[in-house]
C-alpha positions in Angstrom: -8.3 11.0 1.2 -8.6 15.0 2.4 -5.0 15.9 1.5 -4.2 16.9 -2.7 -2.6 14.5 -5.0 0.9 15.1 -5.8 2.9 13.8 -8.9 6.5 13.7 -8.8 8.7 13.7 -11.5 12.1 12.4 -11.6 14.1 13.0 -14.9 17.6 14.9 -14.9 16.4 16.7 -18.5 15.5 20.1 -17.0 13.7 20.6 -20.5 11.6 17.2 -19.7 10.8 18.1 -15.9 9.2 21.7 -17.4 7.4 20.5 -20.0 6.0 17.7 -18.3 5.1 20.3 -15.1 3.3 22.9 -16.9 1.4 20.1 -18.5 0.2 18.7 -15.3 -0.4 21.8 -13.6 -2.3 23.1 -16.8 -5.0 20.3 -15.7 -5.0 21.1 -12.2 -2.6 18.5 -10.7 -0.1 19.4 -8.0 3.7 18.7 -9.0 7.1 18.2 -7.7 9.9 18.2 -9.8 13.3 16.3 -9.0 16.3 15.8 -10.9 17.5 12.6 -9.4 16.6 9.5 -7.1 18.6 10.7 -4.6 16.4 13.8 -4.1 13.0 11.4 -3.9 14.6 9.3 -1.5 15.6 12.7 0.6 12.4 14.0 0.3 10.3 10.8 0.9 7.1 10.0 -0.6 3.9 12.7 0.1 1.5 12.1 2.7 -1.3 11.9 0.1 -1.9 10.1 -2.8 1.0 10.4 -5.5 2.4 9.0 -8.7 5.8 9.2 -9.4 6.7 9.8 -12.9 10.3 8.3 -13.6 12.6 8.4 -16.4 14.2 4.5 -16.8 17.8 6.0 -17.2 19.2 8.3 -14.8 22.6 9.4 -13.7 24.0 7.2 -11.0 21.0 4.5 -10.6 18.3 3.2 -13.5 14.6 3.9 -13.1 13.8 0.1 -12.8 16.5 -0.2 -10.2 15.0 2.1 -8.4 11.8 0.3 -8.7 13.3 -2.8 -7.3 14.4 -0.9 -3.9 11.6 0.8 -3.6 9.9 -2.8 -3.2 12.5 -4.2 -1.0 12.1 -1.4 1.2 8.2 -1.6 1.2 7.7 1.7 0.1 4.5 2.3 -1.9 4.2 4.5 -4.7 2.9 3.8 -8.3 5.3 4.4 -11.3 4.9 5.4 -14.8 8.1 5.3 -16.4 9.0 7.7 -19.4 11.7 7.0 -21.6 13.5 7.9 -24.9 15.0 4.3 -25.1 12.6 1.5 -24.1 12.8 -1.9 -25.4 10.2 -5.2 -24.9 12.3 -6.7 -22.5 12.3 -3.5 -20.2 8.7 -2.6 -20.3 8.5 -6.0 -19.2 10.6 -5.8 -16.7 8.9 -2.7 -15.5 5.2 -3.9 -15.7 6.3 -7.2 -13.7 7.3 -4.7 -11.3 4.2 -3.0 -11.0 4.4 0.0 -12.7 1.1 2.1 -14.1 2.4 2.3 -17.7 5.9 2.2 -19.6 5.9 5.2 -21.8 8.3 5.7 -24.7 9.1 9.2 -25.8 7.8 11.2 -27.4 4.5 9.6 -26.1 0.4 11.4 -26.4 0.0 13.6 -23.3 -3.3 12.2 -22.8 -1.6 8.7 -22.5 0.6 10.1 -19.5 -2.4 12.2 -17.9 -5.3 9.1 -18.6 -2.0 6.6 -16.7 -1.4 9.5 -13.8 -5.0 9.4 -13.2 -4.9 5.3 -13.1 -1.8 6.0 -10.5 -3.8 7.8 -8.3 -6.8 5.7 -8.2 -4.5 2.6 -7.1 -2.5 5.0 -4.4 -6.3 6.0 -2.9 -7.1 2.9 -2.7 -3.8 1.7 -0.9 -4.1 4.2 1.0 -7.5 3.9 2.4 -6.7 0.3 2.8 -3.4 1.3 4.8 -5.9 3.6 6.9 -8.5 0.6 7.6 -5.7 -1.9 8.6 -4.1 0.8 11.2 -7.4 1.1 12.5 -7.7 -2.5 12.7 -4.5 -2.3 15.0 -5.5 0.0 17.0 -8.5 -2.3 18.2 -6.7 -5.4 18.1 -4.3 -3.6 20.8 -6.8 -2.7 23.2 -7.4 -7.1 23.6 -6.0 -8.9 26.4 -4.0 -11.7 25.8 -6.5 -14.0 26.6 -8.9 -12.3 24.4 -6.5 -12.6 21.3 -6.0 -16.1 22.3 -9.4 -16.5 22.5 -9.8 -14.7 18.9 -7.5 -17.0 17.2 -9.8 -19.8 18.3 -12.8 -18.5 17.5 -11.8 -17.2 14.0 -11.1 -21.2 13.3 -14.5 -22.0 13.6 -14.0 -23.7 16.9 -16.8 -23.8 19.5 -17.0 -22.3 22.7 -16.8 -25.8 24.8 -13.8 -26.7 22.3 -12.2 -23.5 23.0 -12.7 -24.4 26.2 -11.1 -27.8 26.9 -7.9 -26.4 24.3 -7.1 -23.3 26.9 -8.4 -24.9 29.9 -11.1 -22.4 31.4 -14.9 -23.1 31.7 -17.2 -22.2 28.7 -19.1 -19.0 30.2 -15.1 -17.7 30.6 -15.1 -18.1 27.1 -18.7 -16.5 26.2 -17.7 -13.6 28.2 -13.8 -13.1 26.5 -15.6 -14.0 22.7 -18.3 -11.4 23.8 -15.5 -8.6 24.9 -13.3 -9.9 21.8 -16.5 -8.6 19.5 -16.9 -5.6 20.9 -13.7 -4.4 21.1 -13.0 -5.2 16.9 -16.6 -4.0 16.1 -17.3 -7.2 14.6 -20.7 -7.7 13.4 -20.4 -11.4 13.0 -17.9 -14.8 13.0 -17.2 -14.0 9.4 -16.5 -10.2 10.1 -13.8 -11.1 12.8 -12.4 -13.7 10.6 -12.1 -11.4 7.9 -10.6 -9.0 10.4 -8.6 -11.5 11.7 -7.3 -12.4 7.5 -6.6 -8.8 7.0 -4.3 -8.5 10.5 -2.5 -11.7 8.9 -3.7 -13.5 12.7 -3.6 -17.0 13.2 -3.8 -19.3 16.3 -0.4 -20.3 15.0 1.1 -17.0 15.5 -0.6 -16.0 18.2 1.2 -19.8 19.9 4.4 -18.8 19.0 4.4 -15.0 20.1 
């Protein structure tokens, strides 16, 4: 992942923003400070690895509500909550929602730095996975409709002669299509192809309803 990581701080207290920015820059991190959730929504998440340091209590919308909205919109970004008014139900809700950490002010600087490194590691892994899936989708798009039909049956463990019977083509034709699928998908083996189909959430049932 070549892009430099970005830590986004969302807190309506200018003093807190300035203090956190100074801390993070002192350890070589790239930082963006924002005063509200709408500012973050407007700018969106950065291209490279990112981590969001989010105050629980913000004007207009709580950080916890924003966490839920991000999840509903399928926008992935690791969140570290900070608050001066935390309680156990609040922290449980945050962690169940996938937060990396829930820190109550005043917190140890090292605890925040450790949480940020964990968040960035999570985000790098997620971005790498998204990149891999995008590459798989691109390969899948090169398959013809018949090749997709054959692939859907191959990954269920059906034999060539069974597939030939199922879709009413010759066994030799099935072998040709199967070979093309393996080549285009760059699959080294049937289990490898099956893992690809699983990552793409591609099944015979879904193919038949397409």
